[in-house]
C-alpha positions as CSV (number, residue, x, y, z in Angstrom):
1,X,52.6,95.3,144.5
2,X,53.1,92.0,145.2
3,X,54.4,92.1,148.4
4,X,52.6,94.5,150.8
5,X,53.9,94.8,154.4
6,X,52.4,97.1,157.1
7,X,54.2,100.3,156.0
8,X,52.6,99.7,152.3
9,X,49.1,99.4,153.8
10,X,49.9,102.0,156.1
11,X,50.9,104.4,153.6
12,X,48.2,104.5,150.8
13,X,45.0,104.3,153.9
14,X,47.0,107.3,155.4
15,X,47.2,109.0,151.5
16,X,43.7,108.0,151.0
17,X,42.1,109.5,154.0
18,X,44.4,112.9,154.3
19,X,43.3,113.4,150.5
20,X,39.4,113.5,151.6
21,X,38.9,109.7,150.5
22,X,37.9,108.2,153.3
23,X,35.6,105.8,152.2
24,X,38.2,104.3,150.0
25,X,40.2,104.3,153.0
26,X,38.0,101.9,154.7
27,X,37.8,100.1,151.6
28,X,41.5,99.4,151.9
29,X,41.5,98.4,155.7
30,X,38.9,96.0,155.1
31,X,40.8,94.5,152.0
32,X,44.0,94.1,154.6
33,X,41.7,92.6,157.1
34,X,40.6,89.9,154.7
35,X,43.8,89.4,153.5
36,X,44.6,88.2,157.3
37,X,48.7,88.9,156.0
38,X,49.1,91.5,158.4
39,X,48.6,92.8,161.8
40,X,47.6,96.9,161.9
41,X,49.2,98.9,164.2
42,X,49.0,102.3,165.8
43,X,49.8,104.2,162.6
44,X,47.1,102.3,161.2
45,X,44.8,102.6,163.3
46,X,45.3,106.1,163.6
47,X,44.5,106.6,160.0
48,X,41.3,104.3,159.9
49,X,39.7,106.0,163.0
50,X,40.4,109.7,161.0
51,X,38.4,107.6,158.2
52,X,35.8,106.4,160.2
53,X,35.4,110.3,162.2
54,X,35.1,111.6,158.4
55,X,32.5,109.3,157.3
56,X,30.8,109.1,160.6
57,X,31.0,105.4,160.7
58,X,30.7,104.8,164.6
59,X,30.1,101.5,164.6
60,X,33.8,100.6,162.9
61,X,35.2,103.2,165.2
62,X,34.1,100.7,168.0
63,X,35.3,98.0,166.6
64,X,38.7,99.4,166.0
65,X,38.9,100.4,169.9
66,X,37.8,96.8,170.9
67,X,40.9,95.8,168.9
68,X,43.5,98.7,170.1
69,X,42.2,97.3,174.0
70,X,43.0,93.6,172.6
71,X,46.6,94.8,171.3
72,X,47.1,96.6,174.5
73,X,48.2,99.8,172.9
74,X,46.1,102.3,174.9
75,X,49.3,104.0,176.5
76,X,49.7,105.8,172.8
77,X,48.7,109.4,173.2
78,X,48.3,110.1,169.5
79,X,46.1,106.9,168.8
80,X,44.1,107.8,171.8
81,X,43.4,111.0,170.5
82,X,42.6,110.2,167.3
83,X,39.8,107.6,169.0
84,X,38.9,110.4,170.8
85,X,38.3,112.6,167.9
86,X,36.7,110.3,165.8
87,X,33.9,110.2,168.6
88,X,33.5,113.5,168.7
89,X,33.3,113.9,164.9
90,X,30.1,111.1,165.2
91,X,28.6,112.8,167.7
92,X,29.3,110.1,170.8
93,X,30.5,112.3,173.4
94,X,29.7,109.7,176.2
95,X,32.2,107.5,174.2
96,X,34.8,109.8,173.7
97,X,34.5,110.7,177.4
98,X,35.0,107.8,178.6
99,X,38.1,107.6,176.1
100,X,39.2,110.6,177.7
101,X,39.5,110.0,181.3
102,X,41.4,106.5,180.0
103,X,44.6,108.4,178.3
104,X,47.2,108.3,180.9
105,X,49.3,111.2,179.5
106,X,46.7,113.7,178.1
107,X,47.8,116.4,176.3
108,X,46.3,119.9,174.9
109,X,45.6,117.8,171.6
110,X,43.0,115.2,174.3
111,X,41.8,118.3,176.3
112,X,40.8,120.6,173.2
113,X,39.1,117.8,171.3
114,X,37.3,117.1,174.2
115,X,36.2,120.7,174.8
116,X,35.2,121.4,171.0
117,X,33.1,118.7,171.2
118,X,31.0,120.0,173.8
119,X,31.2,123.4,172.1
120,X,30.1,122.2,169.0
121,X,26.9,120.5,170.0
122,X,26.1,123.9,172.4
123,X,27.4,121.8,175.3
124,X,29.1,125.3,176.9
125,X,28.5,124.3,180.6
126,X,30.3,121.2,180.1
127,X,33.1,122.8,177.9
128,X,33.6,125.6,180.1
129,X,34.2,122.8,182.8
130,X,36.6,121.3,181.0
131,X,38.1,124.7,180.2
132,X,38.9,125.7,183.8
133,X,39.9,122.0,185.0
134,X,42.7,122.3,181.5
135,X,46.2,122.8,183.1
136,X,47.6,125.1,180.6
137,X,44.6,126.2,178.1
138,X,46.3,127.1,174.6
139,X,45.1,129.4,171.7
140,X,43.1,126.8,170.6
141,X,41.3,126.1,173.5
142,X,40.2,130.0,173.8
143,X,39.0,129.8,170.3
144,X,37.0,126.9,170.6
145,X,35.1,128.6,173.9
146,X,34.9,131.6,171.9
147,X,33.2,130.0,168.7
148,X,31.1,127.7,170.5
149,X,29.9,131.1,173.2
150,X,29.4,133.1,169.7
151,X,27.4,130.2,167.8
152,X,24.9,130.4,170.6
153,X,24.6,134.1,170.7
154,X,26.0,134.9,173.6
155,X,27.6,137.6,175.0
156,X,30.2,136.4,177.2
157,X,32.3,135.3,173.9
158,X,33.5,138.8,174.0
159,X,34.5,138.9,177.5
160,X,36.4,135.9,176.8
161,X,38.4,138.0,173.9
162,X,38.7,140.5,175.7
163,X,40.3,138.2,178.8
164,X,42.5,136.6,176.0
165,X,43.7,140.3,175.1
166,X,44.6,141.2,178.7
167,X,46.3,137.5,179.2
168,X,48.6,139.1,176.3
169,X,47.5,135.5,173.9
170,X,47.9,136.5,170.2
171,X,44.7,136.8,168.6
172,X,44.0,135.5,165.0
173,X,41.7,135.3,162.4
174,X,39.4,132.1,164.5
175,X,39.4,134.6,167.6
176,X,36.8,136.5,165.8
177,X,34.2,134.1,165.0
178,X,31.7,136.5,163.6
179,X,32.4,135.4,160.2
180,X,30.5,131.7,161.0
181,X,27.4,132.8,162.1
182,X,25.4,135.8,162.0
183,X,25.7,137.6,165.8
184,X,23.6,140.3,167.5
185,X,25.3,143.7,166.1
186,X,25.8,145.1,169.6
187,X,28.4,141.9,170.1
188,X,30.0,142.9,166.5
189,X,30.3,146.6,167.8
190,X,32.0,145.5,171.2
191,X,34.2,143.0,169.0
192,X,35.1,145.9,166.7
193,X,36.3,147.9,170.0
194,X,38.1,144.9,171.0
195,X,39.8,144.6,167.6
196,X,40.7,148.1,167.4
197,X,42.7,147.8,171.0
198,X,44.5,144.7,169.2
199,X,45.3,147.0,166.3
200,X,47.1,149.4,168.2
201,X,49.7,147.2,169.3
202,X,49.7,144.9,166.4
203,X,51.7,145.2,163.0
204,X,49.2,145.9,160.2
205,X,50.4,142.4,158.1
206,X,49.8,140.8,161.1
207,X,46.2,141.4,161.7
208,X,44.8,141.1,158.0
209,X,43.2,138.1,159.1
210,X,41.8,139.9,161.5
211,X,40.6,142.6,159.4
212,X,39.0,139.6,157.3
213,X,37.2,138.6,159.9
214,X,35.6,141.2,161.1
215,X,34.8,142.6,157.4
216,X,32.5,139.2,156.7
217,X,31.0,139.5,160.3
218,X,29.7,142.6,159.1
219,X,28.6,141.2,155.7
220,X,27.2,137.9,157.5
221,X,24.9,140.2,159.6
222,X,23.9,142.2,156.5
223,X,25.6,145.6,157.7
224,X,27.1,146.5,154.1
225,X,27.5,150.1,155.2
226,X,30.0,149.3,158.3
227,X,31.7,146.6,156.2
228,X,32.3,149.4,153.6
229,X,33.6,151.8,155.9
230,X,35.9,148.9,157.2
231,X,37.0,148.3,153.4
232,X,37.9,152.1,153.4
233,X,39.7,152.2,156.9
234,X,41.8,148.9,155.6
235,X,42.4,150.8,152.3
236,X,44.1,153.8,154.1
237,X,45.9,152.0,157.0
238,X,47.7,150.2,154.0
239,X,46.4,146.8,154.7
240,X,47.3,145.0,151.4
241,X,44.1,142.7,150.6
242,X,44.3,139.7,149.8
243,X,42.0,137.7,147.6
244,X,39.5,136.9,150.5
245,X,39.4,141.0,151.3
246,X,38.8,141.6,147.5
247,X,36.3,139.1,147.5
248,X,34.0,140.5,150.5
249,X,34.8,144.3,149.0
250,X,33.0,142.6,145.7
251,X,29.6,141.2,147.2
252,X,30.0,144.7,149.1
253,X,29.6,146.2,145.4
254,X,26.9,143.6,144.3
255,X,24.7,145.1,147.4
256,X,25.2,148.6,146.8
257,X,24.8,148.2,143.0
258,X,27.1,151.4,142.3
259,X,29.2,151.5,139.1
260,X,31.6,154.2,140.4
261,X,32.2,151.9,143.7
262,X,32.9,148.8,141.1
263,X,35.3,150.9,139.3
264,X,37.4,151.8,142.5
265,X,37.6,148.4,143.8
266,X,38.0,146.3,140.3
267,X,40.9,149.4,139.7
268,X,42.6,148.0,143.6
269,X,42.2,144.3,142.1
270,X,44.0,145.0,138.9
271,X,47.1,146.8,140.9
272,X,47.2,144.2,143.4
273,X,47.4,141.2,140.4
274,X,44.0,139.6,141.3
275,X,41.9,139.9,138.7
276,X,42.7,136.6,136.8
277,X,42.1,134.6,140.5
278,X,39.7,132.3,140.2
279,X,37.0,133.2,142.9
280,X,37.8,137.3,142.7
281,X,37.3,136.9,139.0
282,X,34.1,134.8,139.3
283,X,32.6,137.4,141.7
284,X,33.7,140.7,139.2
285,X,32.0,138.8,136.2
286,X,29.0,138.5,138.9
287,X,28.9,142.1,139.9
288,X,29.3,143.2,136.1
289,X,26.3,140.9,135.2
290,X,24.1,142.1,137.6
291,X,24.7,145.6,136.7
292,X,24.0,144.9,133.3
293,X,27.5,145.6,132.0
294,X,27.6,142.5,130.4
295,X,30.2,143.1,127.8
296,X,32.5,143.4,130.4
297,X,31.3,140.7,132.2
298,X,32.1,138.8,128.8
299,X,35.2,140.3,128.3
300,X,36.5,139.3,131.7
301,X,34.9,136.1,131.7
302,X,37.4,135.4,128.0
303,X,40.1,136.3,129.8
304,X,39.8,134.1,132.8
305,X,42.0,131.2,132.7
306,X,40.2,129.0,135.3
307,X,36.5,129.5,135.0
308,X,34.5,128.1,137.5
309,X,30.6,127.3,137.9
310,X,30.2,130.7,139.6
311,X,31.7,132.5,136.3
312,X,29.5,130.6,133.9
313,X,26.1,130.8,135.9
314,X,26.5,134.4,136.4
315,X,27.3,135.3,133.1
316,X,24.3,133.0,131.8
317,X,22.0,134.6,134.5
318,X,22.7,138.2,133.4
319,X,22.6,137.6,129.8
320,X,19.3,136.1,130.3
321,X,18.2,139.1,132.8
322,X,18.8,141.4,130.3
323,X,17.0,139.9,127.2
324,X,20.3,138.2,125.8
325,X,18.9,135.0,125.5
326,X,20.9,133.6,122.3
327,X,24.3,134.6,124.2
328,X,22.5,132.7,127.4
329,X,22.2,129.7,125.2
330,X,25.0,129.9,123.6
331,X,27.0,129.6,126.8
332,X,25.2,126.8,128.2
333,X,25.5,124.4,125.6
334,X,29.2,125.6,125.6
335,X,29.2,124.4,129.1
336,X,27.6,120.9,127.8
337,X,30.4,120.3,124.9
338,X,32.8,121.3,127.4
339,X,31.3,118.2,130.0
340,X,31.3,121.1,133.1
341,X,29.2,120.5,135.9
342,X,25.5,122.0,135.5
343,X,23.8,122.3,138.4
344,X,19.5,122.8,139.1
345,X,20.2,126.7,139.0
346,X,21.8,126.9,135.5
347,X,19.2,124.6,134.1
348,X,16.3,126.5,135.4
349,X,17.8,129.8,133.8
350,X,18.1,128.0,130.4
351,X,14.7,126.8,130.5
352,X,13.2,130.3,131.0
353,X,15.5,131.5,128.3
354,X,13.8,128.5,125.7
355,X,10.4,129.6,127.0
356,X,11.7,133.2,125.8
357,X,12.7,132.0,122.5
358,X,9.7,129.6,122.3
359,X,12.3,127.1,121.5
360,X,10.7,123.8,122.2
361,X,13.2,121.4,120.8
362,X,16.1,122.9,122.8
363,X,13.6,122.8,125.9
364,X,12.8,119.0,125.6
365,X,16.5,118.7,125.1
366,X,17.2,120.4,128.7
367,X,14.0,118.5,130.1
368,X,16.3,115.0,129.1
369,X,19.5,116.9,130.8
370,X,17.1,117.2,134.0
371,X,15.8,114.0,133.9
372,X,19.4,112.6,133.6
373,X,20.8,114.6,136.7
374,X,18.1,113.7,138.8
375,X,16.2,117.3,138.8
376,X,13.1,117.0,137.5
377,X,11.7,117.0,141.2
378,X,13.5,120.1,142.1
379,X,10.6,122.9,142.6
380,X,12.3,125.6,140.9
381,X,12.9,123.0,137.8
382,X,9.6,121.8,137.7
383,X,8.0,125.4,137.9
384,X,10.2,126.3,134.8
385,X,9.6,123.2,132.8
386,X,5.9,123.8,133.0
387,X,6.7,127.4,131.9
388,X,8.6,126.5,128.9
389,X,6.1,123.6,127.8
390,X,3.0,126.1,128.3
391,X,4.8,129.0,126.6
392,X,5.9,126.6,123.3
393,X,2.3,125.7,123.1
394,X,2.3,122.1,124.7
395,X,-0.3,122.6,127.7
396,X,-1.2,118.6,127.8
397,X,2.6,118.1,128.8
398,X,2.9,121.1,131.3
399,X,-0.3,119.7,133.1
400,X,1.0,116.3,133.4
401,X,4.1,117.3,135.3
402,X,2.2,119.6,137.6
403,X,0.1,116.9,138.1
404,X,2.8,114.6,139.4
405,X,3.4,117.1,142.1
406,X,3.4,116.2,145.5
407,X,3.6,119.6,146.9
408,X,2.8,122.5,145.2
409,X,3.7,126.1,146.0
410,X,1.8,129.5,144.6
411,X,4.7,130.0,141.7
412,X,3.6,126.3,140.2
413,X,-0.1,127.1,140.8
414,X,0.3,130.5,139.0
415,X,2.7,128.8,136.1
416,X,-0.3,126.4,135.5
417,X,-2.8,128.9,135.7
418,X,-1.3,131.6,133.4
419,X,0.0,128.6,131.1
420,X,-4.0,127.8,130.8
421,X,-4.6,131.1,130.0
422,X,-2.2,131.6,127.6
423,X,-3.3,128.2,125.7
424,X,-6.9,128.9,125.9
425,X,-7.9,126.7,128.5
426,X,-10.5,129.2,130.5
427,X,-12.6,126.8,132.6
428,X,-9.3,124.9,133.6
429,X,-7.7,128.1,134.6
430,X,-10.9,128.8,136.9
431,X,-10.8,124.9,137.9
432,X,-7.3,125.8,138.6
433,X,-8.1,128.2,140.7
434,X,-10.8,127.0,143.2
435,X,-8.5,123.7,143.4
436,X,-5.7,126.3,144.7
437,X,-7.7,127.9,147.2
438,X,-9.2,124.5,148.5
439,X,-5.5,122.9,149.1
440,X,-5.1,126.1,151.4
441,X,-2.5,128.1,149.0
442,X,-3.2,131.6,148.9
443,X,-3.1,133.2,145.4
444,X,-1.0,136.5,143.9
445,X,-2.0,138.9,141.8
446,X,-0.3,137.4,139.0
447,X,-2.8,134.5,139.7
448,X,-5.9,136.3,139.3
449,X,-4.3,138.4,136.5
450,X,-3.9,134.7,134.6
451,X,-7.5,133.8,135.4
452,X,-9.1,137.5,134.2
453,X,-6.8,136.5,131.0
454,X,-8.1,133.3,130.6
455,X,-11.5,134.8,130.9
456,X,-10.8,137.8,128.6
457,X,-9.5,135.4,125.9
458,X,-13.1,133.2,126.1
459,X,-15.0,135.9,126.5
460,X,-16.2,134.8,129.9
461,X,-17.7,138.2,131.4
462,X,-19.9,136.7,134.2
463,X,-17.0,134.4,135.5
464,X,-14.5,137.2,135.6
465,X,-16.7,139.2,137.5
466,X,-17.4,136.9,139.9
467,X,-13.6,136.8,140.4
468,X,-12.7,140.1,140.3
469,X,-15.2,141.3,142.9
470,X,-13.8,138.3,145.1
471,X,-10.0,139.7,144.7
472,X,-10.4,141.8,147.9
473,X,-13.3,139.3,150.0
474,X,-12.0,136.3,149.1
475,X,-8.1,136.3,148.3
476,X,-7.2,139.3,150.6
477,X,-5.6,140.8,147.9
478,X,-5.8,144.9,146.1
479,X,-6.9,145.0,142.6
480,X,-3.9,146.4,140.5
481,X,-4.0,148.5,137.3
482,X,-3.7,145.5,135.3
483,X,-7.1,143.4,137.0
484,X,-8.5,146.6,136.2
485,X,-7.2,146.9,132.5
486,X,-8.2,143.2,131.8
487,X,-11.5,143.8,132.7
488,X,-11.9,146.8,130.8
489,X,-10.7,145.0,127.5
490,X,-13.0,142.3,128.6
491,X,-15.9,144.3,129.0
492,X,-15.2,146.4,125.8
493,X,-14.7,143.7,123.4
494,X,-18.4,142.2,124.8
495,X,-19.9,145.7,124.1
496,X,-20.8,146.4,127.7
497,X,-19.7,149.9,127.6
498,X,-21.8,151.1,130.7
499,X,-20.1,148.2,133.1
500,X,-16.8,149.4,131.5
501,X,-17.3,152.8,131.8
502,X,-18.6,152.9,135.2
503,X,-15.5,150.6,136.5
504,X,-13.2,153.5,134.8
505,X,-14.6,156.0,137.1
506,X,-14.6,153.5,139.9
507,X,-10.7,153.0,139.9
508,X,-8.5,154.4,142.7
509,X,-5.9,155.4,140.4
510,X,-5.9,157.6,137.0
511,X,-6.9,155.5,134.3
512,X,-3.7,155.1,131.9
513,X,-2.6,154.7,128.1
514,X,-3.1,151.0,128.3
515,X,-7.0,150.9,129.7
516,X,-7.7,153.6,127.1
517,X,-6.1,151.9,124.4
518,X,-8.2,149.0,125.4
519,X,-11.4,150.4,125.2
520,X,-10.5,152.1,121.9
521,X,-9.9,149.4,120.1
522,X,-13.5,147.6,121.6
523,X,-14.7,151.0,120.2
524,X,-13.5,150.3,116.5
525,X,-14.8,146.6,116.9
526,X,-18.8,147.9,118.3
527,X,-18.6,150.4,115.8
528,X,-19.1,153.3,118.7
529,X,-17.9,156.5,117.0
530,X,-19.5,158.8,120.0
531,X,-17.4,156.7,122.6
532,X,-14.0,156.5,120.0
533,X,-14.0,160.7,120.4
534,X,-14.4,160.4,124.0
535,X,-11.7,157.9,124.8
536,X,-9.7,159.7,121.9
537,X,-9.5,162.8,123.7
538,X,-8.4,161.3,126.8
539,X,-5.8,158.8,125.2
540,X,-4.2,162.3,123.7
541,X,-4.1,164.2,127.2
542,X,-2.6,161.1,128.7
543,X,0.3,160.3,125.7
544,X,0.4,163.0,123.5
545,X,3.9,162.5,122.1
546,X,3.7,158.8,121.7
547,X,3.9,158.0,118.0
548,X,1.6,154.4,118.8
549,X,-1.4,156.4,120.1
550,X,-1.7,158.2,117.0
551,X,-0.9,154.9,115.0
552,X,-3.8,152.9,117.1
553,X,-6.5,156.0,116.5
554,X,-5.7,156.1,112.5
555,X,-6.9,152.3,112.4
556,X,-9.5,153.3,114.7
557,X,-11.0,156.0,112.9
558,X,-10.3,154.4,109.1
559,X,-12.4,151.1,110.6
560,X,-15.1,153.6,111.8
561,X,-15.2,155.9,108.1
562,X,-14.1,158.8,110.4
563,X,-12.2,160.6,107.7
564,X,-12.1,164.0,109.0
565,X,-10.8,162.7,112.2
566,X,-8.3,160.2,110.3
567,X,-6.3,163.5,108.1
568,X,-6.2,165.2,111.6
569,X,-4.2,162.5,113.2
570,X,-1.9,161.3,110.0
571,X,-0.7,165.0,110.3
572,X,0.0,164.8,113.9
573,X,1.9,161.5,113.5
574,X,4.3,163.4,110.8
575,X,5.0,165.6,113.7
576,X,5.3,163.3,116.6
577,X,7.5,160.6,114.1
578,X,6.9,156.8,113.9
579,X,9.0,154.1,115.3
580,X,10.0,151.0,113.2
581,X,8.0,148.1,113.4
582,X,8.1,145.4,116.1
583,X,9.7,141.7,115.4
584,X,8.8,138.3,116.9
585,X,9.9,134.7,116.1
586,X,8.8,131.2,116.8
587,X,10.7,128.0,116.3
588,X,9.0,125.7,113.5
589,X,10.1,122.2,112.9
590,X,11.8,121.9,109.6
């Protein structure tokens, strides 16, 4: 535009401010000042002050304030309210108070802005004084006080709600602030009583916002049973649900993990025409994905016209959780090709998928994407990267990533220790456990299992005994069946059957199939026929219908040359039946 006047400058600055682009609005304002072609008026100043409040630039706001004083336009109440709001949003209440008392004709906006500013900063004493001084408090004033009291979990919040009801003021969705922050359960129940009083004198259609507010209050406080009861009450009362009601109802279904309830709510969603709503549809996809109904989630996903990040991440997470790794990775690649925003949550999932698929190449590509997006130092990403490199056999890169960490939690320690165990670095796994203890981080059961597994792979019996005997005394944990199984397997492979037998007899629970199988395998390795027969009896008593037990017995008997026993087992196998052979794969370079 060759000729810009104050009207055009004001229009463009206001447009940027009101569209949520305050930085650009302030850039344009500075450009206008530098041009020295136009003198700002009160309308432009109002837009600039609003932008200052949005970005928190109190210094520029004070600069504008000085120009307002120099121009002698403090008489404009709308402008002074904008100045007051700027100081409140920037947290400068002292300056806000000075402006407030300088306004010659204070209106309800002036009072409400200052009351809300004090309430948001928790200065309820000052907020209440202003409320009492206000000539005629309106619904905004009441709601500001109620919200401030509720944020501080004050029972006086409900007293004010009751006072509003008594005075005949119309309650709205802002009157019940229980959805903004969890409040004490007693207060929520009291709020429900007041809500019931209001509802008996109001039209159902007028009260939907209040229903939704109470509903979200119960969900925010984790009281899903009462939230579900309220949903039923709403339905029976003839309330027509909106997308917000349905979004909460579906979150309740996620909590209860009940397919019948899900089907009922989904039916209501369809009949009310909200199934393909972006928000409701995304939560439905998340719900079905979490309930292992991936096909339903996928069909809905394909029909959803506008897919947001929740829809994509929910389907990817659900697919990965239930072993559909190829589908999860395919969906991720679709996100990449469509140039959609990918957050660190999705990246951590697909890194785990790469680990499961042992796909080193794709794992490296995702690592590059993490670097590009600046997510490399997100803890969940780093842990997933360490796990991916370790499972793909690149323990060196896993260790490099681990050593770069400034803060290491139990999950990261465990990931690298298990990685070392899987890649035959037993001594390193043991050293890492000692360093973990020195750092003051407590190991968990998986950490200990990782170190014991490393000892088992390397045949380090004495070191494994030291760690096992320290589980309770030094690590503050109780040995679980996996720890015992690992020790029995290690002792058996080392031919130390007496120690293995004593450990089994000392176990606080009955030995399971896994422990007996470990000992049976060791009998085959060390040609211990006598013990093999004893273990076989225990195995058949524990798992008489398990075909894999008979197959293992067959292999051990054949290795020991026990042909009569082998013939009996093969006959038994025919009666039990045999499953198909398992399969596995790993990606190799072409």
